[in-house]
DRENPA-3360 file (N, C-alpha, C; in nm, 2 decimals, always signed):
BEGIN
1 = GVDWIQYS = +5.87/+7.94/+9.55/+5.88/+7.98/+9.69/+6.02/+8.00/+9.73 ~ +6.04/+8.06/+9.84/+6.17/+8.09/+9.90/+6.19/+8.02/+10.03 ~ +6.30/+7.95/+10.04/+6.33/+7.88/+10.17/+6.42/+7.98/+10.25 ~ +6.36/+8.02/+10.36/+6.43/+8.12/+10.45/+6.52/+8.04/+10.55 ~ +6.64/+8.09/+10.57/+6.72/+8.03/+10.67/+6.74/+8.13/+10.79 ~ +6.70/+8.10/+10.91/+6.71/+8.19/+11.02/+6.86/+8.22/+11.05 ~ +6.89/+8.35/+11.04/+7.03/+8.39/+11.06/+7.08/+8.37/+11.20 ~ +6.99/+8.41/+11.30/+7.03/+8.40/+11.44/+6.91/+8.39/+11.52;
9 = GPFFNEKE = +6.92/+8.35/+11.65/+6.81/+8.34/+11.74/+6.85/+8.27/+11.86 ~ +6.77/+8.28/+11.97/+6.81/+8.22/+12.10/+6.79/+8.07/+12.09 ~ +6.89/+8.00/+12.15/+6.88/+7.85/+12.16/+6.96/+7.81/+12.28 ~ +6.89/+7.75/+12.38/+6.95/+7.69/+12.50/+6.90/+7.55/+12.52 ~ +6.99/+7.47/+12.57/+6.94/+7.34/+12.61/+6.96/+7.32/+12.76 ~ +6.91/+7.21/+12.82/+6.92/+7.19/+12.96/+7.06/+7.19/+13.01 ~ +7.16/+7.13/+12.94/+7.30/+7.13/+12.99/+7.35/+7.27/+13.00 ~ +7.32/+7.36/+12.91/+7.37/+7.50/+12.91/+7.31/+7.57/+13.03;
17 = YIAGVESL = +7.18/+7.55/+13.06/+7.12/+7.62/+13.17/+7.18/+7.57/+13.30 ~ +7.21/+7.44/+13.31/+7.27/+7.39/+13.44/+7.41/+7.44/+13.45 ~ +7.49/+7.45/+13.35/+7.62/+7.51/+13.36/+7.62/+7.65/+13.40 ~ +7.52/+7.73/+13.35/+7.51/+7.87/+13.38/+7.48/+7.88/+13.53 ~ +7.38/+7.80/+13.58/+7.34/+7.81/+13.72/+7.45/+7.77/+13.81 ~ +7.53/+7.67/+13.77/+7.64/+7.62/+13.85/+7.75/+7.73/+13.87 ~ +7.78/+7.80/+13.76/+7.87/+7.92/+13.77/+7.82/+8.02/+13.86 ~ +7.69/+8.05/+13.86/+7.63/+8.16/+13.94/+7.64/+8.11/+14.09;
25 = LNGWFILG = +7.61/+7.98/+14.12/+7.61/+7.93/+14.25/+7.75/+7.93/+14.31 ~ +7.85/+7.91/+14.22/+7.99/+7.91/+14.27/+8.04/+8.06/+14.29 ~ +7.96/+8.16/+14.25/+8.00/+8.29/+14.26/+8.11/+8.33/+14.16 ~ +8.12/+8.26/+14.05/+8.23/+8.27/+13.96/+8.19/+8.36/+13.84 ~ +8.22/+8.49/+13.84/+8.17/+8.58/+13.74/+8.28/+8.63/+13.65 ~ +8.40/+8.56/+13.66/+8.51/+8.59/+13.57/+8.55/+8.47/+13.49 ~ +8.66/+8.47/+13.42/+8.70/+8.35/+13.35/+8.73/+8.24/+13.44 ~ +8.66/+8.13/+13.43/+8.68/+8.01/+13.51/+8.70/+7.89/+13.43;
33 = ENGRKLER = +8.68/+7.77/+13.49/+8.71/+7.65/+13.42/+8.62/+7.63/+13.30 ~ +8.50/+7.67/+13.30/+8.41/+7.66/+13.18/+8.47/+7.74/+13.06 ~ +8.53/+7.86/+13.10/+8.59/+7.94/+13.00/+8.72/+7.87/+12.94 ~ +8.80/+7.81/+13.03/+8.92/+7.74/+12.98/+8.88/+7.62/+12.89 ~ +8.77/+7.56/+12.93/+8.72/+7.45/+12.84/+8.69/+7.50/+12.70 ~ +8.63/+7.61/+12.70/+8.59/+7.67/+12.57/+8.72/+7.70/+12.49 ~ +8.82/+7.76/+12.55/+8.94/+7.80/+12.49/+9.01/+7.67/+12.43 ~ +9.01/+7.57/+12.51/+9.08/+7.44/+12.47/+9.00/+7.37/+12.36;
41 = LFAPKLGK = +8.87/+7.39/+12.37/+8.78/+7.32/+12.27/+8.80/+7.38/+12.13 ~ +8.80/+7.51/+12.12/+8.81/+7.57/+11.99/+8.94/+7.57/+11.93 ~ +9.05/+7.58/+12.01/+9.18/+7.59/+11.95/+9.22/+7.48/+11.84 ~ +9.20/+7.36/+11.87/+9.23/+7.26/+11.77/+9.14/+7.27/+11.64 ~ +9.02/+7.31/+11.66/+8.93/+7.33/+11.55/+8.98/+7.44/+11.45 ~ +9.06/+7.53/+11.51/+9.11/+7.64/+11.43/+9.26/+7.61/+11.40 ~ +9.31/+7.49/+11.42/+9.44/+7.46/+11.39/+9.54/+7.53/+11.48 ~ +9.50/+7.57/+11.60/+9.59/+7.65/+11.69/+9.62/+7.57/+11.81;
49 = SDGILVNS = +9.72/+7.61/+11.89/+9.76/+7.53/+12.01/+9.67/+7.57/+12.13 ~ +9.63/+7.69/+12.13/+9.55/+7.74/+12.25/+9.48/+7.87/+12.21 ~ +9.38/+7.90/+12.30/+9.30/+8.02/+12.27/+9.30/+8.11/+12.39 ~ +9.27/+8.24/+12.37/+9.26/+8.34/+12.47/+9.12/+8.40/+12.46 ~ +9.04/+8.39/+12.56/+8.91/+8.45/+12.57/+8.92/+8.60/+12.61 ~ +8.85/+8.68/+12.54/+8.85/+8.83/+12.58/+8.70/+8.87/+12.59 ~ +8.68/+9.00/+12.61/+8.55/+9.05/+12.63/+8.47/+9.08/+12.51 ~ +8.53/+9.08/+12.39/+8.45/+9.10/+12.27/+8.54/+9.07/+12.15;
57 = GSSANLLM = +8.47/+9.05/+12.03/+8.54/+9.03/+11.91/+8.62/+9.15/+11.87 ~ +8.58/+9.27/+11.90/+8.65/+9.39/+11.88/+8.78/+9.39/+11.95 ~ +8.78/+9.35/+12.08/+8.90/+9.34/+12.16/+8.99/+9.23/+12.11 ~ +8.93/+9.12/+12.06/+9.01/+9.02/+12.00/+9.09/+9.07/+11.88 ~ +9.03/+9.14/+11.79/+9.10/+9.20/+11.68/+9.21/+9.30/+11.72 ~ +9.18/+9.38/+11.82/+9.28/+9.47/+11.88/+9.40/+9.39/+11.93 ~ +9.37/+9.29/+12.01/+9.48/+9.21/+12.07/+9.56/+9.14/+11.96 ~ +9.49/+9.09/+11.86/+9.56/+9.01/+11.75/+9.66/+9.10/+11.68;
65 = VSLLRTKR = +9.62/+9.23/+11.65/+9.71/+9.32/+11.58/+9.82/+9.37/+11.68 ~ +9.78/+9.39/+11.80/+9.88/+9.44/+11.90/+10.00/+9.35/+11.92 ~ +9.97/+9.22/+11.91/+10.08/+9.12/+11.92/+10.19/+9.14/+11.82 ~ +10.15/+9.19/+11.70/+10.25/+9.20/+11.60/+10.34/+9.33/+11.62 ~ +10.31/+9.41/+11.72/+10.39/+9.53/+11.75/+10.50/+9.49/+11.85 ~ +10.48/+9.38/+11.93/+10.57/+9.35/+12.04/+10.70/+9.30/+11.99 ~ +10.81/+9.32/+12.06/+10.94/+9.27/+12.02/+10.95/+9.12/+12.02 ~ +10.87/+9.05/+12.11/+10.87/+8.91/+12.12/+10.77/+8.85/+12.02;
73 = GGNLPKGS = +10.69/+8.94/+11.96/+10.59/+8.89/+11.86/+10.64/+8.92/+11.72 ~ +10.56/+8.99/+11.64/+10.61/+9.02/+11.51/+10.71/+9.13/+11.50 ~ +10.72/+9.22/+11.60/+10.82/+9.33/+11.60/+10.80/+9.41/+11.48 ~ +10.68/+9.44/+11.43/+10.66/+9.52/+11.32/+10.66/+9.67/+11.35 ~ +10.74/+9.75/+11.28/+10.75/+9.89/+11.32/+10.63/+9.97/+11.28 ~ +10.61/+10.08/+11.35/+10.50/+10.17/+11.31/+10.52/+10.21/+11.16 ~ +10.41/+10.22/+11.09/+10.41/+10.26/+10.95/+10.41/+10.13/+10.86 ~ +10.42/+10.01/+10.92/+10.41/+9.89/+10.84/+10.27/+9.89/+10.77;
81 = KFITPVVC = +10.27/+9.84/+10.65/+10.14/+9.84/+10.58/+10.07/+9.70/+10.59 ~ +9.94/+9.71/+10.60/+9.86/+9.59/+10.61/+9.76/+9.59/+10.50 ~ +9.75/+9.49/+10.41/+9.65/+9.48/+10.31/+9.52/+9.44/+10.38 ~ +9.41/+9.52/+10.34/+9.28/+9.49/+10.40/+9.18/+9.54/+10.30 ~ +9.05/+9.49/+10.31/+8.95/+9.53/+10.21/+8.89/+9.67/+10.24 ~ +8.85/+9.73/+10.14/+8.79/+9.87/+10.16/+8.65/+9.86/+10.22 ~ +8.59/+9.75/+10.21/+8.45/+9.73/+10.27/+8.47/+9.62/+10.38 ~ +8.46/+9.67/+10.51/+8.47/+9.58/+10.62/+8.41/+9.64/+10.75;
89 = FPTTINPL = +8.41/+9.57/+10.86/+8.36/+9.62/+10.98/+8.47/+9.71/+11.04 ~ +8.43/+9.82/+11.11/+8.53/+9.91/+11.16/+8.64/+9.85/+11.25 ~ +8.60/+9.74/+11.32/+8.70/+9.68/+11.41/+8.80/+9.59/+11.34 ~ +8.79/+9.58/+11.21/+8.90/+9.52/+11.13/+9.01/+9.63/+11.10 ~ +8.96/+9.76/+11.09/+9.05/+9.87/+11.05/+9.11/+9.94/+11.18 ~ +9.02/+9.96/+11.28/+9.07/+10.04/+11.39/+9.19/+9.99/+11.46 ~ +9.21/+9.86/+11.48/+9.33/+9.81/+11.55/+9.46/+9.85/+11.47 ~ +9.45/+9.86/+11.34/+9.57/+9.89/+11.26/+9.61/+10.04/+11.29;
97 = IQNGFEPV = +9.51/+10.13/+11.29/+9.54/+10.27/+11.32/+9.58/+10.28/+11.46 ~ +9.52/+10.21/+11.56/+9.56/+10.22/+11.70/+9.70/+10.18/+11.72 ~ +9.75/+10.09/+11.64/+9.89/+10.04/+11.66/+9.99/+10.11/+11.57 ~ +9.94/+10.21/+11.50/+10.04/+10.29/+11.41/+10.07/+10.22/+11.28 ~ +9.99/+10.12/+11.24/+10.01/+10.06/+11.11/+9.93/+10.14/+11.01 ~ +9.95/+10.11/+10.88/+9.88/+10.18/+10.77/+9.80/+10.08/+10.69 ~ +9.67/+10.09/+10.70/+9.59/+10.00/+10.61/+9.60/+10.04/+10.47 ~ +9.62/+9.94/+10.38/+9.62/+9.96/+10.24/+9.49/+9.90/+10.18;
105 = FVDVDQFT = +9.40/+9.98/+10.14/+9.27/+9.93/+10.10/+9.26/+9.87/+9.96 ~ +9.20/+9.76/+9.95/+9.18/+9.69/+9.82/+9.04/+9.67/+9.80 ~ +8.99/+9.69/+9.68/+8.85/+9.68/+9.65/+8.79/+9.54/+9.67 ~ +8.66/+9.52/+9.68/+8.60/+9.40/+9.71/+8.52/+9.34/+9.59 ~ +8.49/+9.22/+9.59/+8.40/+9.15/+9.50/+8.26/+9.18/+9.54 ~ +8.18/+9.23/+9.44/+8.04/+9.27/+9.47/+7.95/+9.15/+9.52 ~ +7.98/+9.03/+9.48/+7.90/+8.92/+9.51/+7.92/+8.87/+9.65 ~ +8.05/+8.85/+9.69/+8.08/+8.79/+9.82/+8.12/+8.90/+9.93;
113 = HNIDVNKI = +8.14/+9.02/+9.88/+8.19/+9.13/+9.97/+8.33/+9.11/+10.03 ~ +8.39/+9.01/+9.98/+8.53/+8.98/+10.02/+8.63/+9.05/+9.93 ~ +8.75/+9.06/+9.97/+8.86/+9.13/+9.89/+8.87/+9.07/+9.75 ~ +8.89/+9.16/+9.65/+8.92/+9.11/+9.52/+9.06/+9.07/+9.51 ~ +9.08/+8.94/+9.51/+9.22/+8.88/+9.52/+9.30/+8.92/+9.40 ~ +9.24/+8.95/+9.29/+9.32/+8.98/+9.17/+9.39/+9.12/+9.18 ~ +9.35/+9.20/+9.29/+9.41/+9.33/+9.30/+9.51/+9.34/+9.42 ~ +9.53/+9.23/+9.49/+9.61/+9.23/+9.61/+9.76/+9.25/+9.57;
121 = EAAISPKT = +9.81/+9.18/+9.48/+9.95/+9.18/+9.46/+10.00/+9.32/+9.41 ~ +9.92/+9.39/+9.34/+9.95/+9.53/+9.29/+9.96/+9.62/+9.41 ~ +9.90/+9.59/+9.52/+9.90/+9.68/+9.64/+10.01/+9.65/+9.73 ~ +10.09/+9.54/+9.71/+10.20/+9.50/+9.80/+10.32/+9.59/+9.77 ~ +10.39/+9.64/+9.87/+10.51/+9.72/+9.86/+10.61/+9.67/+9.96 ~ +10.74/+9.72/+9.95/+10.84/+9.67/+10.05/+10.80/+9.69/+10.20 ~ +10.71/+9.79/+10.22/+10.66/+9.81/+10.36/+10.55/+9.73/+10.40 ~ +10.49/+9.65/+10.31/+10.38/+9.56/+10.34/+10.43/+9.44/+10.43;
129 = KAIMLAHS = +10.37/+9.43/+10.54/+10.41/+9.32/+10.64/+10.31/+9.22/+10.67 ~ +10.18/+9.25/+10.64/+10.07/+9.16/+10.68/+9.95/+9.18/+10.59 ~ +9.87/+9.07/+10.59/+9.74/+9.07/+10.53/+9.64/+9.05/+10.64 ~ +9.54/+9.14/+10.66/+9.44/+9.12/+10.76/+9.30/+9.13/+10.69 ~ +9.24/+9.01/+10.69/+9.11/+9.00/+10.62/+9.01/+8.94/+10.70 ~ +8.88/+8.98/+10.68/+8.77/+8.91/+10.75/+8.70/+8.82/+10.64 ~ +8.65/+8.71/+10.69/+8.57/+8.62/+10.60/+8.43/+8.68/+10.61 ~ +8.39/+8.77/+10.51/+8.27/+8.85/+10.52/+8.15/+8.77/+10.52;
137 = LGNPFNLD = +8.06/+8.79/+10.63/+7.93/+8.73/+10.64/+7.94/+8.58/+10.62 ~ +8.05/+8.52/+10.67/+8.07/+8.38/+10.66/+8.12/+8.33/+10.53 ~ +8.14/+8.41/+10.43/+8.20/+8.37/+10.30/+8.35/+8.37/+10.31 ~ +8.42/+8.26/+10.30/+8.56/+8.26/+10.30/+8.62/+8.33/+10.18 ~ +8.72/+8.41/+10.20/+8.79/+8.48/+10.09/+8.87/+8.37/+10.02 ~ +8.92/+8.40/+9.90/+8.99/+8.31/+9.82/+9.13/+8.28/+9.88 ~ +9.14/+8.17/+9.95/+9.26/+8.14/+10.03/+9.37/+8.08/+9.94 ~ +9.33/+8.03/+9.82/+9.43/+7.98/+9.73/+9.53/+8.10/+9.69;
145 = VVMDLYKK = +9.47/+8.21/+9.65/+9.55/+8.32/+9.61/+9.62/+8.39/+9.73 ~ +9.54/+8.41/+9.83/+9.60/+8.48/+9.95/+9.71/+8.40/+10.01 ~ +9.70/+8.27/+10.02/+9.81/+8.19/+10.08/+9.94/+8.19/+9.99 ~ +9.92/+8.19/+9.86/+10.03/+8.20/+9.76/+10.11/+8.34/+9.79 ~ +10.03/+8.45/+9.80/+10.10/+8.58/+9.83/+10.16/+8.58/+9.96 ~ +10.09/+8.52/+10.06/+10.14/+8.52/+10.20/+10.28/+8.45/+10.20 ~ +10.29/+8.34/+10.13/+10.42/+8.27/+10.13/+10.52/+8.34/+10.04 ~ +10.48/+8.39/+9.92/+10.57/+8.46/+9.83/+10.64/+8.58/+9.89;
153 = YNLWLVED = +10.56/+8.66/+9.96/+10.62/+8.78/+10.02/+10.65/+8.78/+10.17 ~ +10.64/+8.66/+10.22/+10.68/+8.63/+10.36/+10.60/+8.73/+10.46 ~ +10.47/+8.73/+10.44/+10.39/+8.82/+10.52/+10.32/+8.75/+10.64 ~ +10.27/+8.82/+10.73/+10.18/+8.77/+10.83/+10.04/+8.76/+10.77 ~ +9.97/+8.66/+10.81/+9.83/+8.65/+10.77/+9.74/+8.64/+10.90 ~ +9.66/+8.74/+10.92/+9.57/+8.73/+11.04/+9.43/+8.73/+10.99 ~ +9.36/+8.63/+11.04/+9.22/+8.61/+10.99/+9.12/+8.65/+11.09 ~ +9.03/+8.74/+11.05/+8.92/+8.78/+11.13/+8.80/+8.69/+11.10;
161 = CCDALGST = +8.78/+8.59/+11.18/+8.67/+8.49/+11.16/+8.55/+8.52/+11.25 ~ +8.54/+8.65/+11.29/+8.43/+8.68/+11.39/+8.29/+8.65/+11.33 ~ +8.28/+8.65/+11.20/+8.14/+8.63/+11.14/+8.14/+8.50/+11.06 ~ +8.24/+8.41/+11.09/+8.26/+8.29/+11.00/+8.29/+8.16/+11.08 ~ +8.25/+8.15/+11.20/+8.27/+8.03/+11.28/+8.20/+7.91/+11.21 ~ +8.28/+7.81/+11.17/+8.23/+7.69/+11.11/+8.24/+7.69/+10.96 ~ +8.27/+7.81/+10.90/+8.29/+7.81/+10.75/+8.42/+7.74/+10.71 ~ +8.42/+7.68/+10.60/+8.53/+7.60/+10.55/+8.57/+7.64/+10.41;
169 = YRGQMVGT = +8.70/+7.62/+10.38/+8.75/+7.65/+10.24/+8.82/+7.52/+10.20 ~ +8.76/+7.46/+10.09/+8.81/+7.33/+10.04/+8.82/+7.23/+10.16 ~ +8.72/+7.23/+10.24/+8.71/+7.14/+10.35/+8.80/+7.17/+10.48 ~ +8.86/+7.28/+10.47/+8.95/+7.32/+10.59/+8.89/+7.44/+10.65 ~ +8.88/+7.44/+10.79/+8.81/+7.54/+10.87/+8.89/+7.68/+10.85 ~ +8.81/+7.78/+10.83/+8.87/+7.92/+10.83/+8.93/+7.94/+10.97 ~ +9.04/+8.02/+10.97/+9.11/+8.04/+11.10/+9.23/+7.95/+11.11 ~ +9.23/+7.84/+11.03/+9.34/+7.75/+11.04/+9.46/+7.78/+10.94;
177 = FGDIATLS = +9.43/+7.88/+10.86/+9.53/+7.91/+10.75/+9.64/+8.01/+10.80 ~ +9.60/+8.11/+10.87/+9.69/+8.22/+10.90/+9.77/+8.19/+11.03 ~ +9.84/+8.30/+11.08/+9.92/+8.29/+11.20/+9.83/+8.31/+11.32 ~ +9.73/+8.40/+11.31/+9.65/+8.43/+11.42/+9.51/+8.44/+11.37 ~ +9.41/+8.40/+11.45/+9.27/+8.41/+11.41/+9.18/+8.46/+11.53 ~ +9.07/+8.53/+11.50/+8.98/+8.58/+11.60/+8.84/+8.53/+11.58 ~ +8.77/+8.52/+11.69/+8.62/+8.49/+11.69/+8.55/+8.59/+11.77 ~ +8.42/+8.60/+11.74/+8.34/+8.69/+11.82/+8.22/+8.61/+11.87;
185 = FYPAHHIT = +8.18/+8.63/+12.00/+8.06/+8.57/+12.05/+7.95/+8.67/+12.08 ~ +7.95/+8.77/+12.00/+7.84/+8.87/+12.01/+7.71/+8.80/+11.98 ~ +7.59/+8.84/+12.04/+7.47/+8.77/+12.02/+7.43/+8.75/+11.88 ~ +7.47/+8.83/+11.79/+7.42/+8.81/+11.65/+7.51/+8.71/+11.57 ~ +7.61/+8.66/+11.64/+7.69/+8.56/+11.58/+7.65/+8.42/+11.61 ~ +7.74/+8.32/+11.58/+7.69/+8.18/+11.58/+7.67/+8.12/+11.72 ~ +7.75/+8.16/+11.81/+7.73/+8.12/+11.95/+7.76/+8.25/+12.03 ~ +7.70/+8.25/+12.15/+7.72/+8.38/+12.23/+7.74/+8.35/+12.38;
193 = MGEGGAVF = +7.81/+8.43/+12.44/+7.82/+8.43/+12.59/+7.76/+8.56/+12.64 ~ +7.67/+8.62/+12.56/+7.62/+8.76/+12.59/+7.71/+8.86/+12.52 ~ +7.84/+8.85/+12.54/+7.94/+8.92/+12.47/+8.05/+8.82/+12.45 ~ +8.17/+8.87/+12.43/+8.29/+8.79/+12.43/+8.35/+8.77/+12.29 ~ +8.48/+8.74/+12.30/+8.56/+8.71/+12.17/+8.67/+8.62/+12.21 ~ +8.75/+8.58/+12.11/+8.87/+8.50/+12.14/+8.98/+8.52/+12.04 ~ +9.10/+8.50/+12.08/+9.22/+8.50/+11.99/+9.28/+8.36/+11.99 ~ +9.32/+8.31/+11.88/+9.38/+8.18/+11.87/+9.51/+8.19/+11.78;
201 = TKHDELKA = +9.62/+8.13/+11.83/+9.74/+8.14/+11.76/+9.81/+8.00/+11.77 ~ +9.90/+7.97/+11.67/+9.98/+7.85/+11.67/+10.12/+7.88/+11.72 ~ +10.14/+8.01/+11.76/+10.28/+8.04/+11.81/+10.27/+8.05/+11.97 ~ +10.34/+7.97/+12.04/+10.34/+7.97/+12.18/+10.38/+8.10/+12.24 ~ +10.48/+8.17/+12.18/+10.52/+8.30/+12.23/+10.41/+8.40/+12.22 ~ +10.34/+8.40/+12.11/+10.23/+8.50/+12.09/+10.12/+8.47/+12.19 ~ +10.09/+8.34/+12.22/+9.99/+8.31/+12.31/+10.02/+8.36/+12.45 ~ +10.15/+8.35/+12.49/+10.19/+8.41/+12.62/+10.18/+8.56/+12.63;
209 = IAESFRDW = +10.21/+8.62/+12.52/+10.20/+8.77/+12.51/+10.05/+8.81/+12.52 ~ +9.97/+8.73/+12.44/+9.82/+8.76/+12.44/+9.76/+8.75/+12.58 ~ +9.80/+8.65/+12.66/+9.75/+8.63/+12.79/+9.80/+8.75/+12.88 ~ +9.92/+8.79/+12.86/+9.97/+8.91/+12.94/+9.89/+9.03/+12.91 ~ +9.86/+9.06/+12.78/+9.78/+9.17/+12.74/+9.65/+9.17/+12.80 ~ +9.58/+9.05/+12.80/+9.45/+9.04/+12.85/+9.45/+9.06/+13.00 ~ +9.55/+9.00/+13.07/+9.55/+9.00/+13.22/+9.63/+9.12/+13.27 ~ +9.60/+9.24/+13.22/+9.66/+9.37/+13.27/+9.81/+9.37/+13.29;
217 = GRDCYCPP = +9.88/+9.29/+13.19/+10.03/+9.30/+13.19/+10.09/+9.19/+13.28 ~ +10.01/+9.11/+13.35/+10.07/+9.00/+13.43/+10.13/+8.90/+13.34 ~ +10.26/+8.86/+13.37/+10.33/+8.75/+13.29/+10.34/+8.63/+13.38 ~ +10.23/+8.55/+13.38/+10.22/+8.44/+13.47/+10.14/+8.33/+13.41 ~ +10.17/+8.21/+13.45/+10.09/+8.09/+13.39/+9.98/+8.05/+13.49 ~ +9.97/+8.12/+13.60/+9.86/+8.08/+13.69/+9.72/+8.11/+13.63 ~ +9.63/+8.02/+13.62/+9.49/+8.05/+13.57/+9.42/+8.14/+13.67 ~ +9.32/+8.21/+13.62/+9.24/+8.30/+13.71/+9.19/+8.22/+13.83;
225 = GKDNTCSK = +9.19/+8.28/+13.95/+9.15/+8.22/+14.07/+9.26/+8.13/+14.14 ~ +9.37/+8.12/+14.07/+9.49/+8.05/+14.13/+9.60/+8.14/+14.16 ~ +9.66/+8.13/+14.27/+9.77/+8.22/+14.31/+9.90/+8.14/+14.35 ~ +10.01/+8.19/+14.30/+10.14/+8.15/+14.35/+10.17/+8.00/+14.34 ~ +10.12/+7.94/+14.23/+10.15/+7.80/+14.20/+10.30/+7.78/+14.17 ~ +10.37/+7.88/+14.14/+10.51/+7.87/+14.11/+10.59/+7.89/+14.24 ~ +10.53/+7.94/+14.34/+10.59/+7.97/+14.47/+10.70/+8.08/+14.46 ~ +10.69/+8.16/+14.36/+10.78/+8.27/+14.34/+10.71/+8.40/+14.32;
233 = RFCWKLGN = +10.58/+8.41/+14.35/+10.51/+8.53/+14.31/+10.57/+8.65/+14.38 ~ +10.62/+8.64/+14.50/+10.67/+8.76/+14.57/+10.82/+8.76/+14.58 ~ +10.89/+8.69/+14.49/+11.04/+8.69/+14.50/+11.10/+8.69/+14.36 ~ +11.04/+8.74/+14.26/+11.10/+8.75/+14.13/+11.20/+8.86/+14.12 ~ +11.30/+8.85/+14.04/+11.39/+8.96/+14.01/+11.36/+8.99/+13.86 ~ +11.31/+9.11/+13.84/+11.26/+9.15/+13.71/+11.35/+9.27/+13.66 ~ +11.43/+9.24/+13.56/+11.52/+9.35/+13.50/+11.60/+9.42/+13.61 ~ +11.60/+9.55/+13.61/+11.67/+9.63/+13.70/+11.59/+9.67/+13.83;
241 = LPQ = +11.47/+9.62/+13.83/+11.38/+9.65/+13.95/+11.43/+9.58/+14.07 ~ +11.40/+9.64/+14.19/+11.44/+9.57/+14.32/+11.38/+9.43/+14.33 ~ +11.45/+9.35/+14.40/+11.39/+9.21/+14.43/+11.25/+9.22/+14.48;
% end
């Protein structure tokens, strides 16, 4: 006989129903305290200092890659090459093209559908700046080899963990190895908010940039629903702009 493992399905308990009703009764339909709790809960599990919730895992990947284009982030020039597998979800590739980076495709292992790590080094060139890989279907890619190359060539490692929440490699949670990691909370994944995704980083500067990208360019530490906690909201001097 075959033992079938249910891939996904609805599961709610009383605590989750109460939390949902409380949010509705408070009229809070945007990122609130429950969202911040989730950000803070997941960050240490992924070895990161903090997290940024966004509207989808696709947006999380776009945000993750976009951080590397900023001067305060990776400052990677257009045309920089990213090692990535030839078989993957479109939103692993699309952010590279949207940011002017060049994906360098490497073949995959037929059994795990992850990148064939034996072919990565041959694909690295002087223009290679990063490795962007997903842990396909929850199967961690070979992090022993990838981490060696990451360090040897001084690359960025960005982990797409959208389909791998809870997966571990040699006892260590995926998402804790690289510089930035993403999660997806799409209904078909491990937990869901209906939609949603998240970006996690161990670099405080990147976290601040990610927040600004998410919050329509605002560069402020005020959480949603809070205004002018710095008492300077209307009196900043920004660059050459008027007071």
